[in-house]
C-alpha positions as CSV (number, residue, x, y, z in Angstrom):
1,M,-0.1,-0.2,-0.1
2,L,2.8,2.2,1.0
3,E,4.3,1.9,-2.6
4,V,1.2,2.7,-4.2
5,L,0.5,5.9,-2.2
6,T,4.6,6.9,-3.5
7,L,3.9,5.8,-6.9
8,L,0.6,8.5,-6.5
9,L,2.5,11.0,-5.2
10,M,5.6,10.9,-8.1
11,A,2.7,11.1,-10.5
12,A,1.3,14.2,-9.3
13,I,4.5,15.4,-8.4
14,G,5.3,14.5,-12.4
15,T,1.6,15.9,-13.2
16,G,2.3,19.4,-11.7
17,I,5.7,19.8,-13.1
18,V,4.5,19.4,-16.7
19,W,1.5,21.7,-15.7
20,N,4.0,24.4,-14.7
21,G,6.1,23.9,-17.6
22,S,3.1,23.8,-20.0
23,S,1.9,27.4,-18.7
24,W,5.5,28.4,-19.9
25,L,4.8,26.6,-23.1
26,E,1.2,27.9,-23.8
27,E,2.7,31.6,-22.9
28,S,5.0,31.6,-25.5
29,A,3.7,29.4,-27.9
30,N,0.8,32.4,-28.5
31,G,4.2,35.1,-28.3
32,L,5.3,33.0,-31.1
33,A,2.2,32.8,-33.2
34,V,1.4,36.5,-32.9
35,A,5.3,37.8,-33.4
36,Y,4.9,35.4,-36.6
37,G,1.5,36.6,-37.7
38,L,-0.1,33.3,-37.6
39,P,-3.7,33.3,-38.0
40,A,-6.1,31.2,-35.4
41,V,-6.4,28.1,-37.1
42,V,-2.9,27.6,-37.8
43,Q,-2.1,28.9,-34.1
44,G,-4.1,26.2,-32.8
45,A,-3.4,23.2,-35.1
46,V,0.3,23.6,-35.7
47,I,2.0,26.2,-33.0
48,A,0.2,25.1,-30.1
49,A,-0.3,21.8,-30.8
50,V,2.6,20.7,-31.4
51,G,4.0,22.6,-28.4
52,S,1.3,21.4,-26.4
53,S,2.3,17.5,-27.7
54,A,5.9,17.5,-26.0
55,P,4.4,15.6,-23.3
56,E,3.3,12.8,-25.6
57,L,6.0,12.6,-27.6
58,A,8.6,12.7,-24.3
59,S,6.0,9.9,-23.6
60,V,7.1,7.8,-26.2
61,L,10.9,8.5,-26.3
62,L,11.3,8.1,-22.6
63,A,9.3,4.6,-22.2
64,T,10.9,3.4,-25.2
65,L,14.4,3.9,-25.2
66,L,14.7,4.3,-21.4
67,H,12.1,1.4,-20.5
68,Q,11.8,-0.4,-23.3
69,E,7.8,-0.3,-23.1
70,F,6.7,0.8,-26.6
71,E,3.3,-0.2,-25.7
72,L,3.1,2.0,-22.9
73,G,4.1,4.8,-25.0
74,V,1.3,4.0,-27.1
75,G,-1.0,3.6,-24.7
76,S,-0.5,7.2,-23.6
77,I,-0.7,8.5,-27.1
78,V,-4.6,6.6,-27.3
79,G,-5.4,7.5,-23.8
80,S,-4.4,11.3,-24.3
81,A,-6.2,11.4,-28.0
82,T,-9.3,9.9,-25.9
83,F,-9.1,12.5,-23.1
84,N,-8.2,15.3,-25.6
85,L,-11.3,14.4,-28.0
86,L,-14.1,13.7,-24.7
87,V,-12.6,15.7,-22.1
88,I,-11.0,19.1,-23.4
89,P,-13.6,20.0,-25.5
90,G,-16.2,19.0,-22.7
91,L,-14.9,21.1,-20.1
92,A,-14.2,23.9,-22.4
93,V,-18.1,24.5,-22.9
94,L,-18.6,24.0,-19.6
95,V,-16.2,26.8,-18.4
96,G,-16.6,29.1,-21.4
97,G,-20.3,28.4,-22.3
98,G,-21.2,26.5,-25.7
99,I,-18.7,26.2,-28.0
100,D,-19.5,27.0,-32.1
101,T,-17.3,25.1,-34.3
102,T,-16.6,25.7,-38.0
103,R,-17.2,23.8,-41.3
104,E,-13.2,24.5,-41.8
105,L,-12.6,22.7,-38.2
106,V,-15.3,20.0,-39.1
107,Y,-14.2,19.2,-42.5
108,K,-10.7,20.1,-43.0
109,E,-9.1,19.1,-39.3
110,S,-11.5,16.4,-38.7
111,L,-10.2,14.8,-42.3
112,F,-7.0,14.7,-41.2
113,Y,-7.8,13.4,-37.9
114,M,-9.2,10.6,-38.9
115,L,-6.7,9.9,-41.3
116,A,-4.0,10.0,-38.8
117,V,-6.3,7.1,-36.8
118,A,-6.9,5.2,-40.4
119,S,-2.7,5.4,-41.3
120,L,-1.6,4.7,-37.9
121,L,-3.8,1.6,-37.3
122,L,-2.5,0.5,-41.1
123,T,1.0,1.1,-40.3
124,F,0.6,-1.6,-37.0
125,S,-1.6,-3.9,-39.4
126,L,1.3,-3.9,-41.9
127,A,3.7,-4.7,-39.1
128,V,1.8,-7.7,-38.5
129,I,1.3,-8.8,-41.9
130,Y,4.8,-8.3,-43.2
131,N,7.4,-8.4,-40.5
132,P,5.2,-11.0,-38.4
133,A,6.9,-11.3,-34.3
134,D,5.3,-14.4,-32.0
135,P,7.1,-13.7,-28.8
136,V,5.5,-15.6,-25.7
137,G,2.6,-14.3,-24.4
138,V,1.6,-12.3,-27.8
139,R,-1.4,-13.5,-29.6
140,I,-0.8,-11.7,-32.7
141,G,2.4,-9.5,-32.8
142,G,5.0,-8.0,-35.2
143,E,7.5,-5.5,-35.6
144,V,7.1,-1.9,-36.7
145,S,10.2,-0.7,-39.0
146,R,11.7,2.5,-39.6
147,P,9.9,2.1,-43.4
148,L,6.6,1.6,-42.0
149,A,6.8,4.4,-39.5
150,L,7.8,6.9,-42.6
151,F,4.2,6.2,-44.0
152,P,2.6,8.8,-41.3
153,I,5.3,10.6,-41.1
154,A,4.9,11.6,-44.7
155,L,1.2,12.3,-44.1
156,Y,2.0,14.5,-41.8
157,G,4.2,16.5,-44.1
158,L,1.0,16.8,-46.0
159,Y,-0.8,18.1,-43.1
160,L,2.3,21.1,-42.6
161,F,1.8,21.7,-46.3
162,T,-1.8,22.7,-46.2
163,Q,-1.4,24.6,-43.2
164,Y,1.2,26.2,-45.0
165,L,-1.0,27.4,-47.7
166,D,-3.3,28.8,-45.1
167,A,-0.7,30.7,-43.3
168,A,0.7,31.8,-46.7
169,D,-3.3,33.2,-48.0
170,A,-4.4,34.8,-44.5
171,D,-3.7,38.5,-44.2
172,E,-2.1,38.4,-40.7
173,T,-0.1,41.2,-39.3
174,A,3.2,40.2,-36.9
175,D,4.0,41.8,-34.1
176,T,7.5,42.7,-34.6
177,S,7.4,44.2,-30.6
178,I,7.9,40.6,-29.1
179,A,11.6,39.6,-27.8
180,L,12.0,36.4,-30.1
181,A,14.7,35.3,-28.6
182,R,13.2,35.5,-25.3
183,T,9.9,34.1,-26.4
184,W,11.8,31.0,-28.1
185,G,14.0,30.8,-24.7
186,R,10.9,30.5,-22.5
187,F,9.1,28.3,-25.1
188,I,12.3,25.6,-24.5
189,A,12.5,26.0,-20.9
190,G,8.9,24.8,-20.9
191,L,9.6,21.6,-22.9
192,V,12.2,20.7,-20.5
193,L,10.1,21.1,-17.6
194,I,8.1,18.8,-19.5
195,V,9.6,16.3,-20.1
196,V,11.2,15.8,-16.4
197,G,7.2,15.6,-15.5
198,V,6.6,12.9,-17.8
199,E,9.5,11.0,-17.0
200,A,8.0,10.9,-13.3
201,L,4.8,9.9,-14.5
202,V,6.1,7.3,-17.1
203,R,8.0,5.8,-13.9
204,S,4.8,6.2,-11.9
205,A,2.7,3.8,-14.3
206,I,5.5,1.0,-14.6
207,G,5.8,0.8,-10.7
208,L,1.8,0.7,-10.8
209,G,1.8,-2.0,-13.2
210,D,3.9,-4.0,-11.5
211,A,2.6,-3.7,-8.2
212,F,-1.0,-4.6,-9.3
213,G,0.4,-7.2,-11.6
214,T,-0.9,-6.0,-14.8
215,P,0.3,-4.6,-18.0
216,S,2.1,-1.2,-17.6
217,F,0.6,0.4,-20.8
218,L,-3.0,0.2,-19.0
219,W,-1.8,2.7,-16.6
220,G,-0.2,4.5,-19.5
221,M,-3.5,5.4,-21.2
222,T,-4.7,6.9,-17.9
223,V,-1.9,8.3,-15.9
224,V,0.3,9.2,-18.3
225,A,-2.2,10.6,-20.6
226,A,-4.2,12.4,-18.2
227,G,-0.7,14.0,-16.9
228,S,0.5,14.3,-20.2
229,S,-2.5,16.3,-21.9
230,L,-2.6,18.8,-19.1
231,P,-0.8,21.1,-21.3
232,D,-3.6,20.4,-24.4
233,T,-6.2,21.3,-21.7
234,F,-4.3,24.5,-20.3
235,V,-4.2,26.0,-23.6
236,S,-7.4,25.3,-24.8
237,L,-9.6,26.4,-21.5
238,T,-7.6,29.6,-22.0
239,A,-8.8,29.8,-25.3
240,A,-12.6,29.2,-24.1
241,R,-12.2,32.0,-21.1
242,A,-11.1,34.2,-23.7
243,D,-14.0,33.5,-26.3
244,R,-11.5,31.7,-28.8
245,P,-13.2,28.3,-29.8
246,T,-11.8,28.0,-32.9
247,V,-8.2,27.5,-30.8
248,T,-9.5,25.2,-28.7
249,L,-11.0,22.7,-31.1
250,A,-7.8,23.0,-33.3
251,N,-5.5,22.5,-30.6
252,V,-7.8,19.3,-29.9
253,L,-7.3,18.0,-33.5
254,G,-4.1,19.3,-34.4
255,S,-2.5,17.7,-31.2
256,N,-3.9,14.9,-31.8
257,T,-2.8,14.9,-35.6
258,F,0.3,15.3,-34.4
259,D,0.5,12.6,-31.7
260,L,-0.5,9.8,-34.1
261,L,1.3,11.0,-37.2
262,V,4.6,11.8,-35.4
263,A,5.0,11.1,-31.8
264,V,4.2,6.9,-32.2
265,P,6.6,7.0,-35.6
266,V,9.6,8.9,-33.7
267,G,9.6,6.2,-31.2
268,V,10.1,3.7,-34.1
269,L,12.8,5.8,-36.1
270,V,15.2,5.9,-32.9
271,A,14.7,2.5,-32.1
272,G,15.2,1.0,-35.4
273,S,11.9,-1.3,-35.0
274,L,9.9,-2.1,-32.2
275,P,7.4,-4.9,-31.3
276,I,3.6,-4.8,-31.1
277,N,0.7,-7.1,-29.5
278,F,-1.9,-6.3,-32.1
279,A,-4.3,-8.0,-29.6
280,H,-3.8,-5.0,-27.2
281,I,-3.4,-2.5,-30.3
282,V,-6.7,-2.9,-31.8
283,P,-9.1,-2.7,-28.7
284,M,-7.3,0.8,-28.0
285,M,-7.8,2.1,-31.4
286,G,-11.3,0.4,-31.6
287,F,-12.0,3.0,-28.4
288,L,-10.2,6.1,-30.0
289,V,-12.6,5.3,-33.3
290,L,-15.6,5.3,-30.9
291,A,-14.6,8.4,-29.5
292,T,-13.9,10.1,-32.5
293,V,-17.2,9.1,-33.9
294,S,-19.0,10.7,-31.6
295,F,-17.2,13.7,-31.4
296,F,-17.5,14.5,-34.7
297,A,-21.1,13.6,-34.8
298,I,-21.9,16.0,-31.7
299,S,-19.8,18.7,-33.4
300,R,-21.7,18.4,-36.8
301,T,-25.0,18.7,-35.3
302,G,-26.1,22.4,-35.3
303,M,-21.9,23.3,-35.7
304,A,-21.9,24.0,-32.2
305,L,-21.2,22.0,-28.8
306,S,-23.8,22.6,-25.9
307,R,-23.4,21.8,-22.4
308,R,-25.6,18.4,-22.8
309,E,-23.2,17.1,-25.6
310,A,-20.4,18.4,-22.9
311,W,-21.5,16.4,-20.3
312,V,-22.4,13.1,-23.1
313,L,-18.6,13.5,-23.8
314,L,-17.8,13.7,-20.4
315,G,-19.8,10.5,-19.9
316,L,-18.1,8.7,-22.4
317,Y,-14.5,9.4,-20.7
318,A,-16.1,7.9,-17.7
319,A,-16.8,4.9,-19.5
320,F,-13.5,4.9,-21.0
321,V,-11.6,4.9,-17.5
322,C,-14.3,2.2,-16.1
323,W,-13.1,0.0,-18.2
324,L,-9.6,0.4,-18.0
325,L,-10.2,-0.2,-14.1
326,L,-12.2,-3.5,-15.0
327,E,-9.1,-4.2,-17.3
328,S,-6.5,-3.5,-14.1
329,L,-8.8,-5.5,-11.3
330,G,-9.1,-8.4,-13.6
331,L,-12.7,-8.5,-14.1
332,V,-12.6,-7.5,-18.0
333,S,-9.9,-9.2,-20.0
334,V,-10.5,-7.4,-23.5
335,L,-7.0,-6.2,-23.7
């Protein structure tokens, strides 16, 4: 019991460090977007999203390189994406009132996000088909190689190209009064704090998995995912209070797109090749698809998110957490 409390305290401290780093990062990301004259959608979908996705990227790299737990990193990405889709918009509505969506967000951003989900699942499927592996305790295994990892990264390159075209066509004025060196310095310092905090979250997830005799990626989908999603939450809720719903939703979708198309493949590129258990991956991705369909179906109705719909999203996330809790207690064995 004492060990579990210690691990939970470590997770809380790591979350606090990530939170502090995210506040620096959010402030500097906004400053950089204004300094370079980027439109609101590009600010949310690229600058703020990539910056606030640093915890997820760090979780994959740290889990893979330091702890040889690639599935923990994937679990944290899937858990974080689910958190971003269901919790952040729900809380943003409750904090800032109803959120209006736009056709640009619902169609363009959602198109790339759904492609991101499909391409990552396809990458894992190709790994099982063309690089099959049969380690002990794995029902359906495969090796994700570097060539396969380049596929989702190439798709993210296309996503950045479309955002570049938006930035080139937008008539935004750059603010030359912002000190770029100082702003970039604060941005980098925030990232360093986030990496330190995420390492504490990853260690606590591995420790909790050992303590309860459950796979560590289950804890990655909750402990690491929720803690690493704080930057996204911070950026989006700040935008919601400032009545900037475009930035709120663009950050959620842009961050998830980065996580799926870049954060997971980068772990493979650095390590060379990594094993996966397809029997674990499919249920995780399946719930992410359910969350994705629910989010876009609700966003499309009236092109707005109401308070009632916000509670539906939060209820779905509660069901997700309950499922993982039952898995951890051994009462359900889907994973």
